[in-house]
N, C-alpha and C positions, 0 to 999 in steps of 0.2 A: 756723454751728455750730462749736464748738471743734474745732481740728485734732487729728488723731491723732498728730502728730509729738511726740516726747518733749521737744524743746527749745522748743516753742512758737513757733518762728520764723514759721510760716505765719500763726499767729493775729495776731502783731504786724503783719505786712505787711497783713493784712486791716483791722486797726484804723487803721493809717496811711493806707490807701486811703480809708477813711471820713473820716478827718481832712482829707484833701485836698478833700472835698466839703462838709463841715459843720464847725461850730465844735467844738473839742475837748471843750468842756463837754457838748455833746449826745452825742458819741461815748462819753464816759466814762459818762454817765448811762444810755445804752442798754446798754453792756457790763455795768454794774453790775446793771441790771434783769434781764439774762439770766443773771447769775451767772458771767460770764466773767472778772471782775476777779480771782477767786481763782487763775485760771490765770496771769495776769500776775504776781501776787505770788509764785507758786511758782517761776517760771522767772527772775524778775528781769531781764527783757529790756531794760529801759530804764535807762540811767545816763549821767550827764554825761561820765564818763571814756571811754565808748565812742563819744562824739561825736554822739549823737542830739540832736535838738532839745529845747530846754528843755520844750516842751509835752508831748512824749511822756514825758520823764523824770518830770514831775509825775504823769502817768497811771499810771506803773508803779512809783512809789514811794509807795504809799498811806500815809495817816496812820493813827494808832492807831485813830481813830474808824471809819474805813472798814474796817479789819481786823475790828473788832468786828461791824460790820454784816454783813460777809461771813460771819462765823462763825454769826451768828444765822440768816441765810438758809439756810445749809447745814444747820443743826440743824432748822429748820422743814421743809425739804424732806425730810429723813430721817424726821421725825415723820409727815408726810403719807403717805409711802410705806409706813411701817409700819402706819398705821391702815387704809389701803386693803387691804393684804394681810390684816390681821386681819379686816376686814369680809368679804372673799371667803371666807376660811377658815371664818368663822362661818356664812355661807350654806350652804356645803357640809356643814358639821357638822350643821346643822339638817335638811338633806335626809337625811343619813345616819341621824339619830335619829328624825325625825318623819314623813317622807313614807311613805305607805302603798304606793307603787308600787315594787316590787322593782327594776325596771330603773333608776329614778331613784337609788335608794340605791347600787346598784353603780356607776353613772356618777360619783356624788359621791365615793365611795371611791377610784375610779380616779384622779380629778383630784387629790385630796388626797395620794395616794401616788405620783403621777408615772406612772400607767399610762393607756392610751387605750382608749376604748370607742366604740361607735357607738350611734345612737339605739335601734334595735330589736334589736341583736345583742350578746350578751355574748361577748367574745372568749376565746380560750384563756388569756389572761393572768389572767382573773378569779381562779383559785385562789391566785395570789400575793398577793391582797388579804387572805387569811384572817387572818394574824397581826395585821396592822395594824388591820383592821376590828374584830377581837375586842378590841383595846386600847381603841378608841373606844367600842365597844358590846359589852360582855362577854356579855350574855345574848342578843343578837340580837333582831330584831323578832318579835312574836307573830303578826302577820298581814301578808300581802303580796299585791299585786295586779299581775298582768301581763295585764290585761283589754284586749281590742280593740287589740292591737299588730300584727295581721296576721302572727303568728308561724307559720311553716310547719315549722321544725325548731328544737328547743330542748331542751337537756339541763340538768336540775336539778343535775347534777354540777358545773356551773360556778358555782353559788352558793357564797358564803362558808360555811366550816364552821360558823360560829356560827349560821347560819340553820337548822341541823338541828333547832333548837327551835321552828320554825314550827308553829303550831297551826291556822292557816287560810291557804289558798292559793287565789287566784282566777286561773284560766287561761282564762276564758270568752271567747267571741267572737274566736277565732283560727282557724287552719287546721291544728291539730295532729292527727296520727294515731297518734303514739306519744310516750312520755314517759320517756326514759332518766334514771336517777338518782332516780326517785320513791321507791325503797326507802330512800334516805338520810334522808328526812323522817319519821322514826319517831314524831314527836310530833304529827303531823297529826290533827286531829279533824274538820276540814271541808275538803272539796276540791270546787271548782267547775270542771267541764270542759264546761259546756254551750256550744252553738254552736261545735263543732269538727268534725272528720272522723274520729273514732274508729269503727272498724268492730267492735271488741270492746273490752272493758274491759282496762286494763293489768294483766297477771298479777301485777305486783309489788305490787298493792293488798293482797295477802295478808299482806305484811310490815308493813303499817301497823296495828298491833294496837290503836291508839286511835281509828281512823277511825270517826266516828259519823254523819257526814252526807256523802253523795255525790250531786252533781248532774251527771248525764250526759245531760241532755235535749238535744234538737235535734242529735243526731249521726247517724251511719249505722250504729248498732248493729243487730245481728240476733241472734235467739235460737239461736246456734250451740252446739255441744257445749262449746266453750271458755268461752263466756259463762256457760252454766248450771253448769258445774263450778266456776267461780270463785265463784259466788254460793251454790251449794247443797251442794257437797261439803265435809264437815267438814275443817278448822275454818271454812272460808269467810271472811267478814269478821266476825269475832267480836263487835266492838263496834258494828256498824252499827245505827243507829236510823232513819235516813231515806234512802231511795233514790229518785231521780227519773230515770226513763228515758222521760219523756213526749216526744211528738213525734219519735220514731224510727220511720220509716215501716215498718220490718220488724218492729218489736215492737208489734203492733197487735191481737192477738187476745185474746178473753176467756179462752181456754184458758191462755194465758201468764200473764195476770193472776191467774187462779185458782191456777195452779201456784205462783207466787211468794208469794201470800197464804198458801197452805197450808204451804209449806216454810219461810217466813220470817215466822212469826206475830208476832214482836216488832219487825218492821220496817215502817214506814209507807212503802208503795210507791206511787209515782205513775206511771201508764202511760196512754197515750192509746189507748183501745179504739175501733176503728172497725169491727170485725167480730166478731160481729154488731153492728150499730149500737146504741149504748146508748139507753135510753128517752128519747124526745123529740128524738133527734138527727136522725132522718129520718122521713118519712111513708112507710110501706110498705117492704118489704124490697128492692124493685127497681122499675124504671120501669113494669113491667106492672101493678103493684099501685096505682098512683097515678092520681088523677082529674086529667086533663090540663087541666080547666077551672079548677083552683084555682091561685092565684098561688104558693103554697108548693110545689106539685108542679112548677111550671115553674122554680123556683129550685133545687130539690134537686140537679140535675146538677152545680152548681158546688161546688168545694171550699170548705172552711171559710175558707181564706185569701182566696179570691175574694169570698166573702160579706163578710168584714171590710173588704176594699178598697172594696166598694160602699158600705158605711156611711160610709167616708171621702170617696170621690170624688163620690157622688151626694147624700148627706145631710149632709155637712160635719162628721162626727164626728172627734174627735181620733184620730190613728193610734196603734196600740199601740207602746209603747216597747220596743225590742229588749232593753234591759238593765233587769231588774226582774222583777216577778211575771209568771207565765205568763198568756197572753191567755185570755178566756172561752171555754168549750166551745161546740161547734157549736149545741147547743139554745138557749143564751142568745143567741148571735149571730143565729140565725134569728128568734127571738122579737123582738129589737130591730129587725131589718130589716123585719119585717111591721108593726110598730108605726109605723115611719116611713112606710112605704107608705100605711098607713091615714090618717095625718095629712096626707099629700099627696093624699088623695081616691081612692086606689086600693085597693079591697078585693080584687078578683080580676081584673077586666077592665081591662087596659091599652089604650092607644090602638092601634087595629088599622088597618093599611094593607094594600094588595094589590099583588101583582106577577103578571103573566101569563107563563107559559112560552110556548115556541114550538110552534105546532101541528105535528103529525106527519102525514105523508101518510095519507089514509083507507084506501087499499088495504093499506098496510103495517100499519096498526093492526088491520085485519080479520084478516090472517094471524097477527099476534101473539096476538090473542084466541083464535083456534082452537088455537094451540100452547099457550097458557097453560092452557086448559081441559083439554087432553090431559095437560099436566104435572101439574095438580091431581089428575086421576084416577090417575096413577101414584104420587103422593107425598102423598096426603091426610093431614093431621095430622102431616106431617114438620116437626120443629121444631129448628133448629140454634142458635137464639138465645132460650132460654127466658125471659130477662129482658125480652123484648119481647112485647107483647100482639098476637099474630097467630095465625090458625088454622093457617097453613102458612108456613114460612120456610126457604128454601134459599139457599146461597151457591155461585155458580159462579165458579171461578177462571180467569183468563186463561191460555191455553196458554203464553204467553211467561213467565208466572210459575212454573208448575209443571214445565215440561219440563226446565229446567236443574237442578231439585232432584231429579227422578226419578233422574237419573244418579248422584246421590250416595247413593241408597238411602233417601230420606226416605219414610216410610210415609204421612205426611200428603199429600205430593205425589202418591203413587200413588192415594190416595183421591180427591183433587181431579181427577186425570186420569180416573178411572172415572166420577165424577159429570158431568164435562164431556162425555164420550163419550155418556152416556145422554141428554144434553140439548143436543147440538151444534146441532140445528136452532133451538132457542130462542135460543141464544147468537148464531147468525148473524143472525136477524131483529132481535134487540135491538141488535146492533152496527150493522146497516144503518140502523135508526132514528136512532141516535146520529150516524152519519156524515152523515145528511141535515141535521143541525142544527149539529154542531160536529165537523168532520173531525179537528181536532187532538186533541181529547179522546178521540175514537173510537180513536185509535192508541195511547193511553197508559193508559186505565183498566184496572185490574188485577183488579177484582172486580165481580160483578153479584149483588145481593141480589134474589131473586124471592120475592114474598110474596102471600098471599091473606088478606083480613080483618084487615089491620094497623089497629090502633086506638090513639089517644092515645100513651102511653109517652114522656113527656119524657126526653130523654137527650142525651148528647154523644158523638160518634164520636171517641174518643181516638186511634185508630190511623190515622185519615185524615191524609194529608199535604197536602190541598188541598180545594177545593170539590167537590161531587158534583152529579149530575143525577138528577132523579126524574121518572118517567112513570107515570101511573095510567090504567088501562083498566077499563071496566065500565059498568053501567047506573045507578050512583049519580048523584044530581042534580048538574048543573053548578053551580059555586060552593060546593060542599061537598067534604069529603074531601081538601082541599089539604094542603100541608105548612106548618106554622106554625113560625116561628123568631124568636128574640129579636133585634131590631135594635139596641136600646139599652135601658137600664134601664126606660124608660117606654113603649116601643113594641114591638109584635109585627107581623110581616109574614106574610101568608098567600099562599103561592105556589100559583097555580092550575096543577095538573099533570094535570088530566083531559084525556087525549088530547094532552097537551103535555109537552114536555121543559123542566122548570124547573131553573134553576141556583141553588144556595145553598151556604152553608158549614156543614157539619155539626159543625164545631168550636165552634159556638154551640149553646145548648140549642134543640132542635127536637122536634116531635111532629106527629101526624096530626090535622087538624081533624075535628070531628064530621061524621058522615054517617049515613044511614039504615042501620041494622043489617041490615035484610032485603035490602039491595041487594048486588050483586056488585061487588067492587073488588079488582083485581089491581094490583100495583105493581112496577116495576123501578127499582132504585137502582144507578146507575153510580158507582163510587168508585175511589180510588187510594190504595194503601198502600205502594207502592214507587216509587222514582225521585226526582226533584228536588222538594224541598218548596216549596209555594207559600205565601208569607207570609199570615197571617190578617189580613184588612183589613176587608171589609164582609160582612154576613150574607147579603145578597141581591144579585142582579145583574139589571139591566133597569129599566124605568120603574116607579117607585113611585106608586101611585094612592091618594089619600086616600079 
C-alpha cells in the first residue's frame, strides 16, 4: 500500500525491492494497476541527476500518455465512490419515506445525519433528528408500526416532531405497560395496543380528540375506577367509534359489557364475556349440571385456548396467527372439535383402559366405614363445593396447614381448625390408610375431601400442585364408581378405587364413573395445594389394562 510518508521515499524503496526480483516492466505495470504511479509522479523521486539507475528513472518520469491514463483512473475512481455514496443515500432516503416501520425510519434518519441508533431502542439523540427529518419529509408519515419488537420501555417523545401528524400507530405484540408522550400524537385516529401488559388504559388518551379506533385486546386490563372514568366520565374519548378490550381476563362479565353498551351507545365495543357463559359456549352452568357420559361434557373443563391447541395437535388444523383477526369464539371452537371427533369415529365413547389402585387393609376399611357413617349423620346435606354433584361434601384441612395461619388471625384458618377438631378421628383413620400405601404422600397431603353420593361432574382441580389419591368405600358394585380421567385425546382411564387407594393427576379432566344410585358410596380424596409443585406428566399411575 502507498506509504504515509510525505516524500514518498519508502514507496520508492518498495518498488526498487520489487525490481530486484522482477523485470521493471512488470513492476511498473503492477504499480500502474494499483494507482501508485501518481505518487511517483507527484514526488519525482527518480532522476538521472540523483544517480539512480536508468530503469528507475524511466519509471518515475512518465510520458504524457501515462499521465493521461493516471488522470482517467483517478477520475473513474472518484466517480465510482460518488455513485456508491449516492446509492447508499438513496436506500436510506427510501426507508425514510416509504418504510411503514417507525423504528426503521428513525434508524435511517440517524445514519443520514450522522447519529447512532440500536435495533429496538430509540436513543435520546432522536430529538436532534427533528429539523433534518422534517426537511426530507415535511409532512411526516401517516401510519407507523412498531409491532413485535419486544419493547418493554418506550417513549413517544423520542419520535421526530414531524411525526405528530401520525394518524395510525401500531404498538401491538410488545411488553408495554405505559406510554409516555402519547399526548403529542394529537392527530391519531387509530391506535393498536393489543398483546401488551397494560393494566389500565393510558390516561393521556383523553387528549387524542380524533381517536376513533382503539384496540386494547389481550392485555391485563381490569374494570377499575380509573378505567371506567376514562371511558365514561365526560368528555371521555369523544371521537371513539370502535373499542376492542377482548381477551382481557379481568374484563369478562356480562355486567361490564352491558354497562359499556348502555353508556357508549355510539361505540362498537368488543369484549370476551365468560361469565355467565354466552349461549353455546358451554353445556350447563357448572360441572354438576353436565352429563359425564357425553364427550362434550368431558371436554368442557378445558380452556378455549387448550381446545384450539387440540384442533392443531390432534387433528392437524392450522394454528391461529397471533397477528391479524381475533380467533373464533369458544362455541365455534367446540363445534369444530366435536366434528373432527365424529369424523374420527368418536361420538361419545373414547377408548377405555383400566388401572387398579392398591388394596387397603380390611380392618382399617371397616373402621373408616363406621366413622364415615357417623360423619354423614352429623353433616347430612353439608355442601362446600356446590359445583360438584354430591349429596354431602366436606373439606378437612391438615393441621400443618391451618395452625400457622391461626396465629395470624385468619378466620378461615379458625374455621378449618374447628372442622378438623370435630372430625379428628376420621382424619386419623384416613391418614393411617394413606400411610399403609404411600408413607411419603401421607406426610405431605394438605387436604382431605370427604364425600357421599359423588356423581359424574367432569372437572379439573386447578389449585392442586400434584397428583392426588382417591379411596371409595361402600356397597356399590366392584368395577363401577371408579374415577375416570383423560389420558390422551382419544383415551380414558378408569381407576378402580373401591376399597383401594388409586393415584391419578386431577389437573387432567376427571369425573366419577357411573354406579347404582341406590347404593352407598363414600369417597376420600387426598390432595396437596401447598409445598413443592410436582410437574404434570401422566394422568394415571400403575399398570394400565386394556
